[in-house]
C-alpha positions as CSV (number, residue, x, y, z in Angstrom):
1,M,137.0,61.4,76.7
2,K,135.8,64.7,75.3
3,T,132.4,63.2,74.6
4,I,132.1,62.0,78.2
5,F,133.1,65.5,79.4
6,N,130.4,67.1,77.3
7,I,127.8,64.7,78.5
8,C,128.8,65.5,82.1
9,L,128.8,69.2,81.5
10,T,125.3,69.0,79.9
11,S,124.0,67.1,82.9
12,I,125.5,69.6,85.3
13,V,123.9,72.5,83.4
14,A,120.6,70.7,83.3
15,G,120.7,70.1,87.0
16,L,121.5,73.7,87.7
17,L,118.5,74.9,85.6
18,A,116.3,72.4,87.4
19,C,117.4,73.8,90.8
20,Q,116.4,77.3,89.6
21,G,112.8,76.2,89.1
22,P,110.6,76.2,86.0
23,A,111.2,78.9,83.4
24,Q,108.7,81.7,82.9
25,N,105.6,80.7,80.9
26,T,106.3,82.4,77.6
27,N,103.2,81.0,76.0
28,E,100.9,83.2,78.1
29,E,99.6,86.3,76.3
30,L,97.5,89.3,77.1
31,T,95.7,91.5,74.6
32,M,95.7,95.3,75.2
33,Y,93.7,97.9,73.3
34,C,95.8,101.1,73.6
35,A,95.1,104.7,72.6
36,A,97.5,105.5,69.8
37,G,99.0,108.5,71.5
38,M,100.4,106.3,74.3
39,K,102.2,103.9,71.9
40,P,105.8,105.0,72.5
41,A,105.6,104.4,76.3
42,V,103.3,101.3,76.3
43,E,105.4,99.6,73.7
44,K,108.6,100.0,75.8
45,I,106.9,98.9,79.0
46,A,105.3,95.8,77.4
47,K,108.7,94.8,76.0
48,A,110.4,95.2,79.5
49,Y,107.6,93.2,81.1
50,K,108.1,90.3,78.7
51,E,111.8,90.3,79.3
52,E,111.2,90.3,83.1
53,Y,108.2,87.9,83.4
54,G,108.0,86.2,80.0
55,I,104.4,87.4,79.3
56,H,103.8,88.8,75.8
57,V,101.3,91.7,75.6
58,N,99.7,91.9,72.2
59,L,99.2,95.6,71.6
60,Q,96.4,96.9,69.3
61,Y,96.5,100.7,68.7
62,G,93.8,103.1,67.6
63,G,91.8,106.1,68.6
64,S,90.2,105.7,72.0
65,G,86.7,105.9,70.5
66,T,87.4,103.5,67.7
67,L,88.8,101.0,70.1
68,L,85.8,101.3,72.4
69,S,83.4,100.7,69.5
70,N,85.4,97.6,68.5
71,L,85.4,96.3,72.1
72,Q,81.7,96.7,72.3
73,V,81.3,94.5,69.3
74,A,84.0,91.9,69.8
75,K,83.8,91.6,73.6
76,Q,87.3,90.1,73.7
77,G,90.6,91.1,75.2
78,D,92.1,91.9,78.6
79,I,93.0,95.5,78.9
80,Y,91.8,98.9,77.5
81,L,93.8,102.1,77.8
82,A,92.0,105.3,76.8
83,A,93.5,108.8,76.5
84,D,90.8,110.4,78.4
85,E,88.5,109.4,81.3
86,S,85.3,109.9,79.3
87,Y,85.9,106.7,77.3
88,I,86.6,104.8,80.5
89,S,83.3,106.0,81.9
90,K,81.5,105.0,78.7
91,A,83.1,101.5,78.8
92,R,82.0,101.1,82.4
93,E,78.5,102.2,81.6
94,R,78.3,99.7,78.8
95,G,79.4,96.9,81.2
96,L,82.8,96.3,79.5
97,L,85.2,97.2,82.4
98,D,86.0,96.1,85.9
99,E,89.0,97.7,87.7
100,T,90.6,100.9,86.5
101,Q,93.8,102.7,87.2
102,P,95.0,106.3,86.2
103,L,98.3,106.6,84.5
104,A,99.1,110.1,83.4
105,F,97.8,113.5,82.3
106,L,97.7,114.9,78.8
107,K,97.1,118.5,77.6
108,P,95.9,119.6,74.2
109,V,98.3,121.9,72.3
110,L,98.6,123.6,69.0
111,A,101.4,121.9,67.1
112,V,103.3,123.4,64.2
113,A,106.5,122.7,62.3
114,A,109.8,123.3,64.1
115,N,110.7,126.9,64.6
116,N,107.1,127.8,63.7
117,P,107.9,129.2,60.2
118,L,104.4,130.7,59.8
119,N,104.4,132.3,63.2
120,I,101.1,130.6,64.2
121,Q,100.2,131.7,67.8
122,S,96.4,131.3,68.2
123,I,93.3,129.8,66.8
124,E,92.6,133.0,64.9
125,D,95.8,132.4,62.9
126,L,94.4,129.2,61.6
127,K,91.4,130.9,60.0
128,N,93.5,131.4,56.9
129,D,93.2,129.7,53.5
130,D,97.0,129.6,53.2
131,I,97.4,127.5,56.3
132,K,96.7,123.8,56.1
133,L,95.1,122.4,59.3
134,S,94.8,118.7,60.5
135,I,92.8,117.5,63.5
136,A,91.9,114.1,64.9
137,N,88.5,112.7,64.0
138,P,86.1,113.6,66.9
139,E,84.3,110.3,66.4
140,A,87.4,108.2,66.6
141,A,90.1,109.8,68.8
142,S,89.9,111.4,72.2
143,V,92.0,114.4,71.2
144,G,89.6,114.9,68.3
145,K,86.5,114.8,70.5
146,L,88.2,117.2,72.9
147,T,89.2,119.5,70.0
148,K,85.6,119.9,68.9
149,K,84.4,120.4,72.5
150,M,87.0,123.1,73.2
151,L,86.3,125.0,70.0
152,E,82.6,124.8,70.5
153,E,83.0,126.2,74.0
154,S,85.1,129.1,72.8
155,G,82.8,129.7,69.9
156,D,85.4,128.9,67.3
157,W,84.2,125.6,65.9
158,E,81.7,126.9,63.3
159,S,84.1,129.5,62.0
160,L,87.2,127.2,62.0
161,K,85.8,123.9,60.6
162,G,85.8,125.2,57.1
163,Y,89.6,125.6,57.3
164,I,90.2,122.0,58.4
165,N,91.9,120.3,55.5
166,V,92.0,116.7,56.9
167,M,90.7,114.7,59.9
168,K,92.8,111.7,60.9
169,P,91.8,108.7,63.0
170,T,94.6,109.0,65.6
171,V,96.7,111.7,67.2
172,N,99.9,110.2,65.8
173,E,98.7,110.6,62.3
174,V,98.0,114.3,62.9
175,A,101.6,114.7,64.2
176,N,103.0,112.9,61.2
177,D,101.1,115.2,58.9
178,I,102.9,118.2,60.4
179,K,106.2,116.3,60.5
180,L,106.0,115.5,56.7
181,G,104.8,119.0,55.9
182,T,101.5,118.0,54.3
183,V,99.8,120.4,56.8
184,D,101.1,123.4,58.7
185,A,99.3,122.9,62.1
186,G,97.3,120.5,64.1
187,I,95.8,120.0,67.6
188,I,97.5,117.1,69.5
189,W,98.6,116.0,73.0
190,D,101.6,117.7,74.5
191,A,103.2,114.4,75.3
192,V,102.9,113.3,71.7
193,A,104.3,116.6,70.5
194,V,107.5,116.3,72.6
195,Q,108.3,113.0,70.9
196,Y,108.7,114.7,67.5
197,P,111.8,116.9,67.2
198,E,110.4,118.2,63.9
199,L,107.5,119.9,65.8
200,D,107.1,122.8,68.1
201,F,103.9,123.5,70.0
202,I,102.0,126.4,71.5
203,E,100.2,126.0,74.9
204,L,97.1,128.1,74.9
205,P,96.1,129.3,78.4
206,K,92.4,128.8,77.8
207,W,93.1,125.1,77.1
208,E,94.7,124.4,80.5
209,K,91.4,123.3,82.0
210,F,91.0,120.6,79.4
211,A,93.8,118.4,80.6
212,Q,92.8,114.8,80.4
213,Q,93.5,111.7,82.5
214,V,94.9,108.7,80.8
215,T,93.3,105.6,82.4
216,V,93.7,101.9,81.9
217,G,91.1,99.3,82.8
218,I,90.6,95.6,83.0
219,L,88.0,94.2,80.5
220,K,85.3,92.0,81.7
221,S,86.1,89.7,78.8
222,T,89.5,88.8,80.2
223,K,90.0,85.1,80.7
224,N,93.0,85.8,83.1
225,P,92.2,88.7,85.3
226,T,95.1,88.0,87.7
227,A,97.6,88.2,84.9
228,A,95.9,91.3,83.5
229,L,95.9,93.0,86.9
230,K,99.6,92.2,87.4
231,F,100.5,93.9,84.2
232,L,98.2,96.9,85.1
233,R,100.1,97.2,88.4
234,Y,103.5,97.0,86.5
235,L,102.3,99.6,83.9
236,S,101.2,102.0,86.6
237,A,104.1,101.5,89.1
238,K,106.1,104.6,89.9
239,D,109.4,102.6,89.7
240,R,108.4,100.6,86.6
241,G,106.0,101.8,83.9
242,L,105.5,105.4,85.1
243,Q,109.3,105.9,84.8
244,T,109.0,105.3,81.1
245,F,106.0,107.6,80.8
246,A,107.9,110.4,82.5
247,A,111.0,109.8,80.4
248,L,109.0,110.2,77.2
249,G,107.4,113.5,78.2
250,Y,104.1,112.3,79.8
251,K,103.0,113.6,83.2
252,P,102.4,110.5,85.2
253,V,100.4,110.2,88.4
254,D,102.1,109.4,91.7
255,G,101.6,105.6,91.4
256,D,102.2,102.7,93.8
257,P,105.6,101.1,94.0
258,W,106.1,97.9,92.1
259,E,105.9,94.6,94.0
260,E,105.2,91.3,92.4
261,T,103.0,90.3,95.3
262,P,102.2,93.4,97.4
263,E,100.8,93.1,100.9
264,L,98.1,95.4,102.3
265,L,97.4,95.8,106.0
266,F,93.6,96.0,106.7
267,Y,92.2,97.0,110.1
268,S,88.6,96.3,110.8
269,G,86.2,96.3,113.7
270,G,85.3,92.8,114.6
271,V,81.6,93.2,113.8
272,N,82.5,93.5,110.1
273,R,84.4,90.2,109.8
274,L,81.6,88.0,108.4
275,A,80.4,90.7,106.0
276,V,83.8,91.5,104.4
277,D,86.1,88.5,104.8
278,K,85.0,86.6,101.7
279,T,85.1,89.7,99.6
280,I,88.7,90.4,100.7
281,Q,89.6,86.8,100.0
282,A,88.2,87.0,96.5
283,F,90.1,90.3,96.0
284,E,93.4,88.6,97.0
285,E,92.8,85.8,94.6
286,R,91.8,88.0,91.7
287,E,94.6,90.6,92.2
288,G,97.3,88.1,93.1
289,V,98.1,90.1,96.3
290,E,97.9,89.5,100.1
291,V,95.7,91.3,102.6
292,V,96.6,90.9,106.2
293,R,93.4,91.4,108.2
294,V,93.3,92.5,111.8
295,Y,89.8,92.2,113.3
296,N,89.5,93.6,116.8
297,G,87.6,96.0,119.0
298,C,87.8,99.5,117.5
299,G,89.1,101.0,120.7
300,I,92.1,98.7,120.5
301,L,92.6,99.4,116.8
302,V,92.4,103.1,117.3
303,S,95.0,102.9,120.1
304,Q,97.4,101.0,117.8
305,I,96.9,103.6,115.0
306,R,97.6,106.4,117.4
307,A,100.7,104.5,118.5
308,G,102.1,104.5,115.0
309,Q,100.6,101.5,113.2
310,Q,99.8,102.3,109.6
311,P,97.1,100.1,108.1
312,D,96.4,100.8,104.5
313,A,92.7,100.9,105.2
314,Y,90.5,101.0,108.3
315,L,86.9,99.8,108.4
316,S,85.3,101.1,111.6
317,C,82.6,99.6,113.9
318,D,81.2,103.1,114.2
319,V,82.0,106.5,112.7
320,T,82.9,107.9,116.2
321,F,86.0,105.7,116.2
322,M,87.0,106.8,112.7
323,D,86.6,110.4,114.0
324,Q,89.4,109.8,116.5
325,V,91.9,109.0,113.8
326,E,90.4,110.9,110.8
327,D,93.6,112.9,110.3
328,S,95.3,109.7,109.2
329,F,92.7,108.8,106.7
330,Q,91.2,110.1,103.4
331,E,88.2,109.5,101.2
332,I,86.2,108.4,104.3
333,N,82.8,106.9,103.3
334,D,79.9,105.3,105.1
335,V,79.5,101.6,104.2
336,S,76.7,100.2,106.5
337,S,74.9,100.4,109.7
338,T,73.6,98.0,112.3
339,A,71.3,98.2,115.2
340,I,72.3,97.8,118.9
341,V,70.1,95.1,120.4
342,I,69.6,93.0,123.5
343,A,70.3,89.3,123.0
344,T,69.0,86.7,125.5
345,D,68.4,83.0,125.6
346,K,66.0,81.5,123.1
347,A,63.2,81.0,125.8
348,N,63.8,84.6,127.1
349,S,63.7,83.1,130.6
350,K,64.2,86.5,132.3
351,Q,61.4,88.1,130.3
352,I,63.5,90.9,129.0
353,T,61.7,93.2,126.6
354,S,63.5,96.6,127.1
355,L,66.5,98.3,128.6
356,D,64.5,98.8,131.8
357,D,64.4,95.0,132.3
358,L,68.2,95.0,132.5
359,T,68.0,96.9,135.8
360,V,66.4,93.9,137.6
361,E,68.5,92.7,140.4
362,G,70.3,89.4,139.6
363,I,70.5,89.8,135.8
364,K,73.8,88.6,134.6
365,L,74.6,91.1,131.8
366,G,77.5,91.2,129.4
367,V,78.6,94.3,127.5
368,C,81.7,95.4,125.5
369,N,84.5,97.3,127.1
370,P,84.0,101.0,126.4
371,K,87.7,101.6,126.1
372,Q,88.4,98.7,123.8
373,S,85.3,98.6,121.7
374,A,83.1,101.0,119.8
375,L,80.0,99.0,120.9
376,G,81.1,99.4,124.5
377,A,81.4,103.2,124.2
378,L,78.0,103.3,122.3
379,T,76.4,101.2,125.0
380,V,77.5,103.5,127.8
381,N,76.3,106.5,125.7
382,L,72.9,104.8,125.0
383,L,72.3,104.0,128.6
384,D,73.3,107.5,129.7
385,K,70.8,109.0,127.1
386,V,67.9,107.0,128.5
387,G,68.8,107.6,132.1
388,L,69.6,104.0,133.0
389,K,73.4,104.0,133.0
390,D,74.1,103.3,136.6
391,E,71.2,100.9,137.2
392,V,72.1,98.7,134.2
393,L,75.8,98.7,134.6
394,K,75.6,97.4,138.2
395,N,74.4,94.1,136.7
396,V,77.4,93.8,134.3
397,V,79.4,90.7,135.1
398,V,81.7,90.7,132.1
399,Q,83.1,93.2,129.6
400,T,84.8,92.0,126.4
401,P,86.7,93.8,123.5
402,T,84.3,92.3,120.9
403,A,80.7,91.3,120.9
404,D,81.2,87.9,119.4
405,L,82.7,86.8,122.8
406,L,79.5,87.9,124.5
407,V,77.4,85.9,122.1
408,N,79.5,82.8,122.9
409,Q,79.1,83.3,126.6
410,L,75.3,83.8,126.2
411,R,75.0,80.6,124.3
412,T,76.8,78.6,127.0
413,G,74.5,80.0,129.7
414,A,77.2,82.1,131.4
415,L,75.0,85.3,130.7
416,D,71.3,86.0,130.9
417,A,71.6,88.9,128.4
418,A,74.1,90.9,126.4
419,I,74.0,94.2,124.6
420,V,75.3,93.5,121.1
421,Y,75.0,94.5,117.4
422,A,72.2,93.0,115.3
423,A,75.0,91.9,113.0
424,N,76.5,89.8,115.8
425,V,73.4,87.6,116.1
426,A,72.1,87.7,112.5
427,L,73.1,84.1,111.9
428,V,71.9,82.6,115.3
429,H,68.4,83.9,115.4
430,D,67.2,80.3,115.8
431,K,69.2,80.0,119.0
432,L,68.7,83.3,120.7
433,T,66.0,85.9,121.3
434,V,66.8,89.4,120.0
435,V,65.1,92.4,121.6
436,T,65.1,95.5,119.4
437,L,65.4,99.0,120.9
438,D,63.3,101.9,119.8
439,V,65.9,104.4,120.7
440,K,67.6,106.8,118.2
441,E,71.0,106.2,119.7
442,A,70.7,102.4,119.3
443,T,72.5,102.4,115.9
444,A,76.1,102.1,114.8
445,T,77.4,103.3,111.4
446,Q,80.5,101.7,109.8
447,N,82.7,103.7,107.5
448,I,86.0,103.1,105.7
449,G,89.0,105.2,104.9
450,I,92.3,104.9,103.1
451,N,95.5,105.7,105.1
452,T,97.1,108.9,103.8
453,A,100.5,107.2,104.4
454,S,99.6,104.1,102.4
455,K,102.2,103.4,99.8
456,Y,99.7,101.3,97.8
457,K,96.9,103.9,97.6
458,Y,95.6,102.8,94.2
459,L,95.6,99.1,95.1
460,T,93.8,100.0,98.4
461,R,91.2,102.0,96.4
462,R,90.4,98.9,94.4
463,L,89.9,97.0,97.6
464,Y,87.6,99.8,98.8
465,Q,85.6,99.5,95.6
466,K,85.2,95.7,96.1
467,I,84.0,96.2,99.7
468,T,81.4,98.8,98.5
469,S,80.4,96.8,95.4
470,E,77.0,95.2,94.8
471,N,78.4,91.7,95.5
472,S,79.7,92.9,98.9
473,Q,76.3,94.5,99.6
474,K,74.7,91.1,99.5
475,M,77.1,89.8,102.1
476,Y,76.4,92.7,104.4
477,L,72.6,92.3,104.1
478,Q,72.9,88.6,104.9
479,N,74.8,89.4,108.0
480,G,72.4,91.8,109.7
481,F,73.6,95.1,108.3
482,N,71.8,97.9,106.5
483,W,73.6,99.1,103.4
484,L,74.6,102.8,103.1
485,S,77.3,102.9,100.4
486,A,76.4,104.2,97.0
487,N,79.6,102.7,95.6
488,Q,80.9,106.2,94.9
489,Q,83.7,106.5,92.4
490,I,86.9,107.2,94.3
491,L,88.7,110.3,93.2
492,Q,91.7,109.4,91.2
């Protein structure tokens, strides 16, 4: 009877587990190369991540420079964390990195034994044969490289280097030297110093400007970018990884909140759809996130923003419509431009060659609505500039919020001509005739901005970087745009 009961109980438990769904995949593993000075925080975060998601992060520690050299040779691994931005820049220049994310800030300090028994207060105090000094190797560790740079700038390097007793490969080893009493002083990070109760440290005012940004990046060698990016978001989340950084004395950035599958809201003028939609789709798949896209006339989008809608990013049809809501957006940058043209049937049966020909009586003309659409407003402005506004607009038989609707009506024969963007007709040149306009005002410039109220500002920045990337540029050029973005590095 007891045996039967046990069998039944086992079956019930197995059934309940099956209802809960498959267990986390504990076989999946990421490899992260981590600056030694960040070990206490990263180790705790990686442990918490494994407990929550079952993913083991294999951590390899070293000086930022040493790790970068190893990465360049091995070209393996998923994530690289450097203690200062210069190594991230080098990794990017060498083609080793894709996405990056800031984590925290570090300041160099002069560390000594607890209670400062030798009363060391300045660099000048170190120029003493009775004081043993340790620094990190400038070729291996970021704090070592910075130490040399700071001392060269202040004119102390040449006079001090003869008093350096030992150079260590990592900042932690310098701190341990002081802790064990094998040296009297060393130059380390403030966040490392606070983790050693056996140490005190002196903050020198002239070193304030040398604060460094700790940055993590996704390696191009990763075989699982989605898993790597998910851990990057966890590591840099204000309510996950950054809480650990703060608790251990680091000064974290104001990161995004944690969400396993965050959702971004993206507003875009309709003209941009074909140029950006595939890029956004690829971004969603790689990051493991969702981007809700709203394509519409910019007049409609601007009205919604003014009414309180908060898209994480807005890609305009023309800069004049970004100008109307610029107080809500930051880091606004030009992306592309496209010409304003006249489109007509393939045979150009009405013999339209210029704006003047649109004044001919009986022409069935379509334009965009100036209140709903950037193109509509630009069209009215263009016609006004050339003195043809009233004569042309009398032939307008339809106004639409977006130009793609005009192209459809033109192709069905409902219109003789339409004023549209070159980008609207780039893929149907074989079915329509396009008349270019030699007028300065016949151009629209598209720009993009990040909402100041976005709670996912770093994730949105990465989306921005994808939209302004070289791969995105190809899509823009294929769809009738000129490329303006220089893929500027967004300020962290």
